[in-house]
C-alpha positions as CSV (number, residue, x, y, z in Angstrom):
1,M,184.1,-73.5,174.1
2,A,186.6,-70.7,173.6
3,A,188.2,-69.1,176.6
4,C,188.3,-65.4,176.6
5,P,190.4,-64.2,179.6
6,P,190.4,-60.4,180.2
7,R,193.0,-58.4,178.3
8,E,193.9,-54.7,178.4
9,P,192.2,-52.9,175.5
10,G,193.4,-49.7,173.8
11,W,196.9,-50.4,172.5
12,Q,195.7,-51.7,169.1
13,P,192.2,-50.6,168.2
14,L,191.7,-53.0,165.2
15,L,193.1,-56.0,167.1
16,D,191.0,-55.0,170.1
17,E,187.9,-55.1,167.9
18,A,189.0,-58.5,166.4
19,L,189.4,-59.9,169.9
20,E,185.9,-58.6,170.9
21,L,184.3,-60.2,167.8
22,S,186.2,-63.5,168.4
23,C,185.0,-63.6,172.0
24,R,181.5,-62.8,170.9
25,V,181.2,-65.8,168.6
26,N,183.0,-68.0,171.2
27,N,185.1,-69.7,168.6
28,Q,188.6,-71.0,169.7
29,Q,189.9,-71.2,166.1
30,R,189.3,-67.5,165.5
31,L,190.5,-66.6,168.9
32,G,193.7,-68.4,168.3
33,V,194.4,-66.5,165.1
34,V,193.6,-63.1,166.9
35,D,195.8,-63.9,169.9
36,I,198.8,-64.8,167.7
37,A,198.3,-61.6,165.7
38,R,198.1,-59.6,169.0
39,A,201.2,-61.3,170.4
40,E,203.2,-60.5,167.2
41,A,202.0,-56.9,167.3
42,A,203.0,-56.5,170.9
43,W,206.4,-58.0,170.1
44,L,206.9,-55.5,167.3
45,A,206.0,-52.8,169.8
46,A,208.7,-54.2,172.2
47,D,206.1,-54.8,174.8
48,R,207.2,-58.0,176.4
49,D,204.5,-58.1,179.0
50,A,201.8,-57.8,176.3
51,V,203.4,-60.5,174.3
52,L,203.3,-62.9,177.2
53,R,199.7,-61.8,178.1
54,E,198.4,-62.5,174.6
55,A,200.4,-65.7,174.1
56,D,199.3,-67.1,177.5
57,A,195.6,-66.3,177.0
58,I,194.6,-69.7,175.4
59,Y,198.0,-71.4,175.3
60,R,197.2,-74.1,177.8
61,I,193.8,-74.9,176.1
62,T,195.6,-75.4,172.8
63,V,198.1,-77.7,174.4
64,E,195.3,-79.7,176.2
65,N,193.4,-80.0,172.9
66,R,196.7,-80.9,171.1
67,Q,196.3,-78.2,168.4
68,P,199.6,-78.4,166.6
69,A,199.7,-75.0,164.9
70,F,198.2,-72.9,167.6
71,A,200.1,-74.5,170.4
72,A,203.4,-74.3,168.6
73,E,203.0,-70.6,167.5
74,L,201.8,-69.5,170.9
75,A,204.7,-71.4,172.5
76,Y,207.0,-69.5,170.1
77,W,205.7,-66.2,171.2
78,R,206.0,-67.1,174.9
79,W,209.6,-68.0,174.1
80,Q,210.1,-64.7,172.3
81,A,208.9,-63.0,175.5
82,G,211.6,-64.8,177.5
83,E,209.7,-67.6,178.9
84,R,211.0,-71.2,179.1
85,V,208.6,-73.4,177.2
86,E,208.2,-77.1,176.7
87,T,207.7,-78.5,173.2
88,T,206.3,-81.8,172.0
89,D,206.7,-83.8,168.8
90,W,203.1,-83.1,167.7
91,M,203.6,-79.4,167.5
92,V,204.4,-77.8,164.2
93,Q,208.1,-78.5,163.9
94,P,209.6,-75.3,162.4
95,F,208.4,-73.4,165.5
96,V,210.0,-76.1,167.7
97,L,213.3,-75.8,165.8
98,E,213.3,-72.1,166.4
99,I,212.5,-72.4,170.1
100,H,215.5,-74.8,170.4
101,G,217.8,-72.4,168.6
102,D,218.0,-74.1,165.2
103,W,217.3,-71.1,163.1
104,R,218.9,-72.7,160.0
105,G,216.7,-75.8,160.3
106,A,213.6,-73.7,160.9
107,A,214.3,-71.4,157.9
108,T,214.9,-74.5,155.7
109,A,211.6,-76.1,156.9
110,W,209.6,-72.9,156.4
111,E,211.1,-72.5,152.9
112,A,210.1,-76.0,152.0
113,L,206.5,-75.2,153.1
114,G,206.5,-72.1,151.0
115,C,206.2,-69.8,154.0
116,A,208.5,-66.9,153.0
117,Y,207.5,-64.6,155.9
118,E,208.2,-67.3,158.5
119,Q,211.4,-68.3,156.7
120,A,212.6,-64.7,157.0
121,R,211.6,-64.4,160.6
122,A,213.7,-67.5,161.4
123,L,216.6,-66.1,159.4
124,S,216.4,-62.9,161.4
125,G,217.5,-64.8,164.4
126,G,220.6,-66.1,162.7
127,D,224.0,-64.6,161.8
128,R,224.6,-61.3,160.0
129,E,224.3,-62.8,156.5
130,A,221.1,-64.6,157.4
131,Q,219.7,-61.3,158.8
132,K,220.5,-59.6,155.5
133,T,218.7,-62.3,153.6
134,A,215.7,-61.9,156.0
135,L,215.7,-58.2,155.3
136,V,215.6,-58.8,151.5
137,I,212.7,-61.2,151.9
138,F,210.7,-58.9,154.2
139,E,211.2,-56.1,151.7
140,Q,210.0,-58.3,148.9
141,L,206.9,-59.3,150.8
142,G,206.2,-55.7,151.8
143,A,206.4,-56.6,155.5
144,R,207.6,-53.2,156.5
145,P,207.5,-53.5,160.3
146,M,209.6,-56.6,160.2
147,A,211.9,-55.1,157.6
148,E,212.6,-52.1,159.7
149,W,213.2,-54.2,162.8
150,V,215.8,-56.3,161.0
151,R,217.4,-53.2,159.4
152,Q,217.7,-51.6,162.8
153,K,219.1,-54.8,164.3
154,L,221.8,-54.8,161.6
155,I,222.6,-51.1,162.1
156,D,222.9,-51.6,165.9
157,A,225.3,-54.5,165.2
158,G,227.5,-52.3,163.0
159,A,226.8,-54.2,159.8
160,E,228.0,-52.8,156.5
161,T,226.3,-52.9,153.1
162,I,222.8,-53.3,154.6
163,P,220.2,-54.0,151.8
164,R,218.3,-50.8,151.1
165,G,214.6,-50.5,151.0
166,P,212.4,-50.5,147.8
167,R,213.1,-47.9,145.2
168,T,210.5,-45.3,144.1
169,T,209.6,-47.5,141.1
170,T,208.9,-50.4,143.4
171,R,206.6,-48.3,145.6
172,K,204.7,-47.1,142.6
173,N,204.1,-50.6,141.3
174,P,200.5,-51.6,142.2
175,F,201.8,-54.9,143.7
176,G,205.1,-53.5,145.1
177,L,207.2,-55.6,142.7
178,T,210.7,-54.6,142.0
179,N,212.1,-54.3,138.5
180,R,214.0,-57.6,139.1
181,Q,210.9,-59.3,140.2
182,L,209.1,-58.1,137.1
183,E,212.0,-59.6,135.0
184,V,211.7,-62.9,136.9
185,L,207.9,-62.9,136.5
186,A,208.2,-62.5,132.7
187,L,210.6,-65.4,132.5
188,L,208.6,-67.5,134.9
189,A,205.6,-67.0,132.6
190,Q,207.6,-68.7,129.8
191,N,207.8,-71.8,132.0
192,L,211.6,-71.5,132.5
193,T,213.2,-73.2,135.4
194,N,214.9,-71.4,138.2
195,A,218.3,-72.4,136.8
196,E,217.3,-71.1,133.3
197,I,216.0,-67.8,134.8
198,G,219.2,-67.4,136.8
199,A,221.3,-67.9,133.7
200,R,219.3,-65.3,131.8
201,L,219.6,-62.8,134.6
202,H,223.1,-63.8,135.9
203,I,221.9,-64.6,139.4
204,S,221.9,-67.8,141.4
205,P,218.9,-70.3,141.2
206,K,218.5,-69.8,145.0
207,T,218.1,-66.0,144.5
208,V,215.6,-66.7,141.7
209,D,213.7,-68.9,144.1
210,H,213.5,-66.1,146.6
211,H,212.2,-63.8,143.9
212,V,209.6,-66.3,142.7
213,S,208.3,-66.8,146.3
214,A,208.0,-63.1,146.7
215,V,206.3,-62.6,143.4
216,L,203.7,-65.4,143.9
217,A,203.1,-64.1,147.4
218,R,202.5,-60.6,146.1
219,L,200.2,-61.8,143.4
220,D,198.5,-64.3,145.8
221,V,199.1,-67.2,143.4
222,P,199.7,-70.6,144.8
223,R,203.2,-71.8,144.3
224,A,202.1,-74.9,142.4
225,K,199.9,-72.9,140.0
226,K,201.4,-72.5,136.5
227,L,201.1,-69.2,134.8
228,P,200.2,-69.2,131.1
229,S,202.9,-69.3,128.6
230,W,203.5,-65.9,126.9
231,P,205.0,-65.3,123.5
232,A,208.7,-65.1,122.8
233,G,209.9,-61.6,122.8
234,T,207.4,-60.5,125.5
235,P,208.7,-57.3,127.1
236,T,209.8,-57.6,130.8
237,S,208.3,-54.2,131.6
238,I,205.0,-55.5,133.0
239,C,203.2,-52.8,134.9
240,S,200.8,-54.9,136.9
241,I,198.9,-58.1,137.1
242,E,195.5,-58.5,138.7
243,I,194.2,-61.8,140.0
244,F,190.7,-63.1,140.6
245,P,190.7,-63.6,144.4
246,E,188.3,-66.5,144.2
247,T,190.2,-68.6,141.7
248,G,193.7,-67.2,141.6
249,N,193.4,-66.9,137.8
250,I,194.9,-63.9,136.0
251,D,192.3,-61.2,135.3
252,V,194.1,-58.2,134.0
253,I,197.7,-57.8,132.8
254,R,199.0,-54.3,132.1
255,I,202.3,-54.0,130.2
256,C,204.5,-51.0,129.4
257,G,205.0,-51.2,125.6
258,K,203.2,-51.3,122.3
259,S,199.6,-52.3,121.8
260,T,200.7,-55.3,119.6
261,H,202.1,-56.9,122.8
262,A,198.7,-56.3,124.5
263,R,197.0,-58.1,121.7
264,Q,199.4,-61.0,122.0
265,F,198.6,-61.3,125.7
266,G,194.9,-61.1,125.0
267,A,195.2,-64.0,122.5
268,I,196.8,-66.2,125.2
269,L,194.6,-65.2,128.1
270,G,191.3,-65.5,126.2
271,E,188.7,-63.1,125.0
272,S,187.3,-62.6,128.5
273,S,190.6,-61.3,129.8
274,I,191.2,-57.6,129.8
275,V,194.7,-56.5,128.7
276,S,195.7,-52.9,128.6
277,Y,199.0,-51.2,128.0
278,A,200.8,-48.0,129.0
279,H,203.6,-46.2,127.2
């Protein structure tokens, strides 16, 4: 049975409602997800007491039940609130690495798992260059609260050449993709490797990998899923891509260019696909 200790309502209406619903169904899995979200929101609001309150709510139950993910992440937020926490080998290890100060190891582990947000969060606890990388990833993911937090952290530390936020063209893109990400997406769709894409765009394969992770996260496409091959000469000025939420398959592609390109896309994606274009 889920434990639902009393919490102070009012500081986050939507999360208060989520907590109420989770308590009503008496489901520990749902309650764990809500408590983690509430702890992170409190942390972003710089409310240490609220972070600890939310992280503590069912922490001991998750440890007693040996729930690797919930116990590890709640321990992480207790640590972020300044508490000393004990970790075990059955907890999700990237969180454990962060708690023990190994932000590099944690970032590498999160990257291997395809968890770009968590990777960036680990990097944000590192040196100045790591924080700049974290800022870029958060911007690519559209995680604005975390991006602003890292940017302010860099400003307070006197960092120079801080990565800027998304351009107007990025904000106007339906998926928030940058021009560079659109270029990477077009080359990715041609089944090029990261090294080949990097050579085309004169950037490193590691930078390409960050772009690929951000693009797939934005489009909600699993990393292992292959996009269809598109014809040679396809323009890189893709306006947007829409995905079937149930299957992850591409539904609509809109490109900026001539209608002949739209017909080429239609031939590849199938008659049931809708392809439109904009000049």
